[in-house]
Residue, then its C-alpha position, 0 to 999 in steps of 0.5 A: m484815639k490820636t489816629k481817629l482824631q486825625e481822620l476826623e480832622r482830615a474829613l472836616l478840613d478837606d476841601n473835597g468830598e469823599d470819592d468812590e473807587d471810580g473817582n466820582s464825588h457822592s452827593m445826595d438827592i434833596e429829600d421830600s419837603n414833608l421831612s423838613s418840618i418833622g422835629n421828632c427823631k423817631e418819626v424820621c427814623q420810621l420813614s423810608p427810603r434810607t435817606p441821609k437825613r433818616l440815617l443821621f437821625e437813626c445814628a443820633n438815636a443810637i448814640s442817645e441809647g448807648n448803641m455805639e456799634e450801630a452808630s459807627t456802622i451808620i456813620t460809615e454808610l453815611r460817609q459814602m452818601v454825602s459831600v461837602q460840595g453837594d446840595p445844601s442837604s448833602r453838605i449839612a449831612a456831611y458836617m453833622v455826620e462828623g459831629l456824630a463821629a466826634k461825639i462817639a470818639s469824644s474828640g469834639k473839643y479838639l475838632y472845634k479848636a482845629l476848625k477855628c476861623k483863620e484869616p484867609p491867605s489874601s490880606d485884603r479879604l475878610a476872615a471867614m466869619q466876616i464873610l459869613f456875615e456878608i453872604c448870609p443876610c440874616f447875620k448882616f441884618g442883625f448887625m444893621a439892626a444893632n447899628g440902627a438902634m445905636i445911631e438913634a441913641f446917639k441923638g442929643e449926645k455930645r460924647v458916646h462910649i460903646v463897649d463891645f465884648d466881641i468886635n470880631q473883625g470890626n466890620q460892624y463899626i466900619t458900617l457904623i462910622q460910615t453911617l455917622a459920616n453920611q449924617g453930616g452936622k455936628l457929630p458926637y465924639l465916639r469912643l469904642t472899647g473892645v474886650d481883647d479876650p485871649e480866646s478871641v479869633q483876633r488874638p493870634n493875629g495881634g489882638l484888636v490893635m490892628i482892627g483899632l488902627r483900621l477903624e481910627q484911620l477910617a474915622e479920620a478920613l471921614k472926619v468922625p471924632f473917634e478913639f479906640h481902646t482895648v481891655a485885655s481880659t477874659t470876658s468873665l473877668v471884666s470889671p466896671s473899673m476896666l472899662d473907663c466909663r466917664p461922666g458926660e458920656a452916653l454908654i452903649v453896650n453891644f452884644a453881637f453873637q457873644l453872650h451865647h459863649m458865656p456859660d450859665e447855670s446849667v454848666s456851673t454854679v457860677n452863672e457867668r452869663d447872668q453875672l455879665l448882664r448884671m455887671v453891665k446893668s450896674l453901669n447904667p447904660k443908655l442902650v444895650t443891643v443883643v444879637e443872637q442866633d434864635v435856636n436852643t442848643n444850651t440846656t436841651p439833652f443830646l437827641p432833641r438838641f441834634v434835631e434842633a441843630y439839624n433844622y436850624y443849620s439846614a435853613v442856614y445852608e439853604s440860604l447860602d445857596v441863594t447868595l453864592p454859587r455852589e462852586s464858590q470857594d468863599r461858601i466852602n470856606v465859611e461852611r467848613q471853618c465856621l458853620a462846621r465848627d459850630i455844628v461839631n461843638v453843638v453835636a459832639c460836646e457836653g458840659k464846659e466843652r460845649i461853647e456854642r450855647y445858643e438860646v431862643a429869643g424868649k429866653w434872652r428876654a427873660r434873662m435881660t428882664m431878670a437883670g433889670f433891663m427894659p425892652r426898647v422898641m426898634g425905631p421905624n427907620v431901622v425896620d424900614m431900612i432892613r425891609k428895603l434891603i431884604k427885597e434886594y436879596c430873596d423873597r424867602y428871607t423874612l423879617k418879623e417884629e415880635m415882643s420889641a425884637l426883630h426876627f430875621g429868618w429863612e422862610d418860616k424858620s427864624l435864624i437871628f434876632a436883634s433886640a435893644w434894651r435900656 
């Protein structure tokens, strides 16, 4: 098992694709467009020729039926056809086949940890996850929508307290502070509290202390009244008393790509996901922002979850090709360290080991409503700002307004949604 795990880790962590005996890297041809809309695994398996997509679905189907010998044979064949440096369809296949292999070897949780995003060697570069947010506009649009809703909530307030359960590298708040500074006039006093979860990406590099210092220095330079605090706790154990909410402050809670990490009723009798939302509601916040991936990898069984993940990440990989050239090291890094990590977890893991438990916008809407929240429509200024930015990228990116939420997508596939609540 240890040897198998090491082989899988090398396959995912290696920068290069698999080479044949002549040293040539393998990549696959782009499949017919009629395959991209097929959501039924068996329908794909009946199509010819034996493309990597068909083989992936055949392998997933074999695993779902308990035929591990057939699945292993297909994996061997697939590895000779795909490359992490090929076109989008080749790259998504390269990572999904390793997720299937990890599923067979029951090593998904180890690969997930091994692929955890790390700070690149150069100190002046963003972490791989933050690079992803920059080069994939849909993620960036989600942050912008949340920031826009926050700025609107600042109006008329003298003091504002933002609580964020996953600040990541803090770049969302760099943008927020810069936006505030550009507004001029009397600015509200801003307090930002970040939850320093021991499982967070930042903890091995000193926690949120350095991020807070960077934000404080920026705010001081731009003359924005600001202070930063941390709460050292696992997210599920955060209580109202830890957050130091004060009278006279408008409370804003930001959930950006965080809630899907909380296990729900399908994992445990203790529904941490809804429990956290109810706790936040008890604080009587003026605004709660939610930004999440618009895909269901939470409660669906393995086979439909695999198909859902394939269709979702195929769209993400295609969009990355428009933003960065094929040979870009940044693109390779974020796909390997971040997207591949999520794919492995979604495909290979079950129960508590499956951390990346995304839900579609409608499910989040139901959860927020059950917790007592009411939707808040995104202001026209926010929507107009994002529409203008989309035009600077590619006309294949889309923005739709549905049920008070903004959906950011690639062509007809919704990838990210942002919503505001009170």
